[in-house]
N, C-alpha and C positions, 0 to 999 in steps of 0.2 A: 676046470677048464680052459683057465686060462695057459697052463702049460701045455696043453693039448695047442691051442691056438700059435703059442710062441716057437714048439715045435714045428706045425705045418710052418708057419711063415720060415723059419729058418730051413727047410727043406726046401722050401720052393724058392730062395735066395741061393742056396746052394747050387740046386739042380739047375736054377735059371744061369746061374757063375760058368757050371760045368759047358752049358747047351754054345754059349758065345765063345767059352775058351775053345769048343770041339769045332763049331765053324770057321773060328780064326785059324786055326789048326790045318782043318781040311782045304781052304782056298789057299793058304798057304803051301800047301803038298800038291795043290794042281799047280799053283807057278813054278814051283820046285820043278815038277814032271816036264813040265813045256819049257824050261831052262834047260833040263837033261837032254831033251828032244832036240834042242836046238844046238847044245853043245857037242852031238853027235854027229855034228855036220860038220865039225872044225875040220877033218881030214880033209873033206872033198870040196872044203873052200883052197884049201893048200895045195892040194893038187892040180884042181882048174886054175888056180894065179897062176902057178908052174909051169904047167902045160900051153896056157897064154902065154907066156913068157921066152917061152922056148919056140912057138910058132911067131914070137914077133921077131925074134932074132933070127930065124931061119926062113923069114919071107920079105921080100920087097914091094910087095902089092900094098898100096898103101891104103886101097880100100879096105879090104881085108886087117889092114893093122888097125884102122882105124876103129872096126870092129873089137877086136882085140881089146884095143886100150879102153874102149868103152864097156866090155863086159868086165876087163881086170876090176875097173872104177866101181862098178855094180857091185863086185865081190868084195872089194876092199870096203865098201859103204855098209852095207850091210854087216861086215866083220867088225869093223867101227862101233858100229851103233850098237851089237849085242854086247864088246866089250863094254861101253857108257854105261849101256843098264847095266851090267854086272857092277860096275864101279859104284853107282848109286844108290841101287837095290837096300833097304834096310831090313833084313828078316828079323828083327829086334821087335819093333816097334814098341817103344820103351816110353812110358808116361802117355801114351795115347786110348782114349775111349775105344771100348768095341766098334763104333760106327765109323771112328776115323779110321782103324786097323781095316774094317772089311771093306771101306772105299779104298785106300791106299793099295791094297791087296788086289781090289776089282781093277783095278788103275793098271797097275803092276803085269797084271794077267793080259788086259787087253794090250799092252805095248809090249811084252813078250812073244806075245801072238803075231803081232804081226810085221815084231821081226822076224819069227820063223817064216811068214809069208814070202817077207822081202828077200830073206836066205836061200826058200824054196826057187823061189823065180831066178835069182841070179845064179844057183850053181845048174838050173835045168835049161836055160838059155845058155850061158856058156859052156856047159858038157856038149848040148845040141851042135853050136860052134865048133867045138875041138872036134867032134867025130866028123862034121860033114868037111870042114876042111884037113882035117888029115886022110882022108879019103880020095883028095884032090892027087 
């Protein structure tokens, strides 16, 4: 009987550990998936920054130039924020408890989602401005 109870407790313990590891891995995968989506926008950021720069050089309208500079700043800020996030992100989480890891990854997920929204907004507004300005 003691062997059965010991085996049952060992099984529950092992199952519980694998369940927490799976939770951690699943959340990490969500963070990485969002990161990959954000990184796929890197080319759009560069294209829009270059097009805004070209508009600035070819245009003497101070109002349009102020808008272009502002939009460039938004793109740079979003891109810099992404770079900072990547530099500081720790996927290994060594010597942390399950709760600490889950809290950290949940926070990182919120951060990368916020960066994604910021990038989307900067890309959309700069693309709209470029499209509108080129047609003039």
